[in-house]
N, C-alpha and C positions, 0 to 999 in steps of 0.2 A: 579368305580374309574374314575375320570376325568383326562384327559391328561393335562400336564403342557403346558402353552402357549409357542410357539416357540420363541426363542430369535431372535431379529432382529439386527444383527451386524451393518448394515448400519445406522439404526436409533440410536443405541447407540453411534457409532462413530460421527454422526452428533451432537448429544446432547453434547458430550464431546467437540467437536470443538466450538460449540456455547457458552458453558460455559467458555471455555478457552479464547475466544475472550473477553468476559466480564472481566474475572479475570486478564488477562495480560494487557488489556487496563487500568484497574483500578490500578494495583499494579506492573506492569512490570514483567520481567522474574524472577529477584531475589526475589521480594516481593510476586509473585504469589504462591499460595499454591495448591498442587495437591489434598489435602483433600477437599478444598473449591470447586475446579473444579468438583471433583467426586460428591460432595453433590449437586451442582447446576445441574449437568447432570443426577442425579439419577442413578449413575453408581458406580461400584466397582472400587477402585483405581487401582487394578490389571489390569483392562481393559485398563486404560490409558497407562500403560507400555506395555501391549500386542499389542495395536494398534500403539503406537507412540515411543516405546522404552525408552523414558525418558521425563522429563519435557522439556529439550532443544529440543528434537524431536517434542514435541507437539507445542512449540513456533514456530519452523520452519514451521510446517504444517499450523499453523494459518496464519503466514505471507505469505506463498506460496498461500494459498487460497485467502487471501485478495488482494494480488498483481494480481492474475489472474482475480479476480472480477473487479479490477480497469482497467486492460488491456481490458477486454471485454466491459466495460462501456464507454471507451473513444476512440474516433476515432482520429488517428494521420494523419495529412496532413502537410507534410514538407513545403508546400507553404502557409499554414495558421497557423503559429505557435501561433499568438495571440488567435485564435480560439481554438487550442489545449490546451493552458494554461488555458483558461476559462473553458473548459470542465473538466480539472483536478481539478481546483478550485471548480467547481460545485460538482464533485464527492466527494471530501473531505468534503465540506460543508454539503453534504447530509449524509456522513458517518464519523462523528467525532471520532468514536472509532478507525478508521483507522489512523487518525492523531496521536492519543495517542499511538497506537501500533508502529508507525514509530518513534516517539520520544523515546519510551522505547528501541526500537531496536537500534537506533543510540547511545544511552547511554551504553547499555549492550552488544550488539553484533554488533559493527559497521561494520564488514566485512560480515555479514550474507546476506544482499540483493545481493551483488555482486556474492555470491556463489550459488544463486538460479537460476537454468538453465532457467526457463521460463522468468525471469526478464532479465538475461544477454542477451538472444536472442532478446527480445523485445527492449532493450536499443541499442543493436548493429544495429538492423533494423532501429531504429529511427535516430541514428547517420548517417547511410548510406543514409537515405532519406534526411536528412539535407545537407549532403555533396553533394548529387546530385542536390538539390535545389540551393546550393551555386554555383556549377559548371555551372548551367543554367542561373545564374544571378537573380534568383527569391528571393534569400535571401543573405544578406550581408555575405561576407567571412572575415570580420574583425576579427572574432574569429574562432578558429577551431570548427568543428561541435560538437564534444563531449563537449567542454567547453560551447558552446552556449546552448546545451540541459541541462547541469547541472545548468546554470544560470536561465534558464526558470523554471526549477523545483524548484529551491531555491526560486525564486520570488513567485511561486505559494503558498508556505506556508506562505508568508508574513513575518511579524516580528515574528520570532520563539518564542520570549518571550510572545507573545500574541496568539500563535497558540492553546493553551489549549482547547478551546471550538470552534471548527470549525463551529458548527451550528450557531454561532453568528457572523461569518464573514459578514461584510456589503457589499451591492452591490457596494458601492464606492470603496472598496478594489478590487473587481473584475474589475471594470472599470480602476482603476489605474494599475492593472496587465496587462490588454490588451494594455494600452498605453505604458507601459514600454517595453513589448515584441515587440510591433510594432516598437519602436525606436531601439531596439537591432538588429532587423532583416532587417531594412530598408536599401536599397542600397544607 
């Protein structure tokens, strides 16, 4: 008698997350189906609930993972906000599913990102960095630090009506972003 192969919980969880990223970026939270996620992940639907508690919990896990990925990929320098904006732009252009996830999140769970501890800490650190750069005179203080960061991130997405396929964002849009942020922060 041969022994059954050991189950790899970490690999199953990873497959579920990967499948959920595809499903939620394609269909959003409301349109996403647990059955399709399970099928894509080659996992039992019960495992989704065991690992994530609910479809909402899985959506939150997907967004947390993608936010942490973005935070790790982008270096923040409060004295080079145009460079930061271009890095964010480059990250989203290279990860168009992330843009779609953010659009769905904004429509279906608008308060979710603010409730994610890793994101709130990172945003608070960025606001504090901008405030310090403003206090030192390196960055304009015409706008409060938090408002300035919000505007920079809003500009990074460009025209939201055309954000759908970030992989097609042109370099001219990146250049315009750097110019706009440079003007926002100039003393």
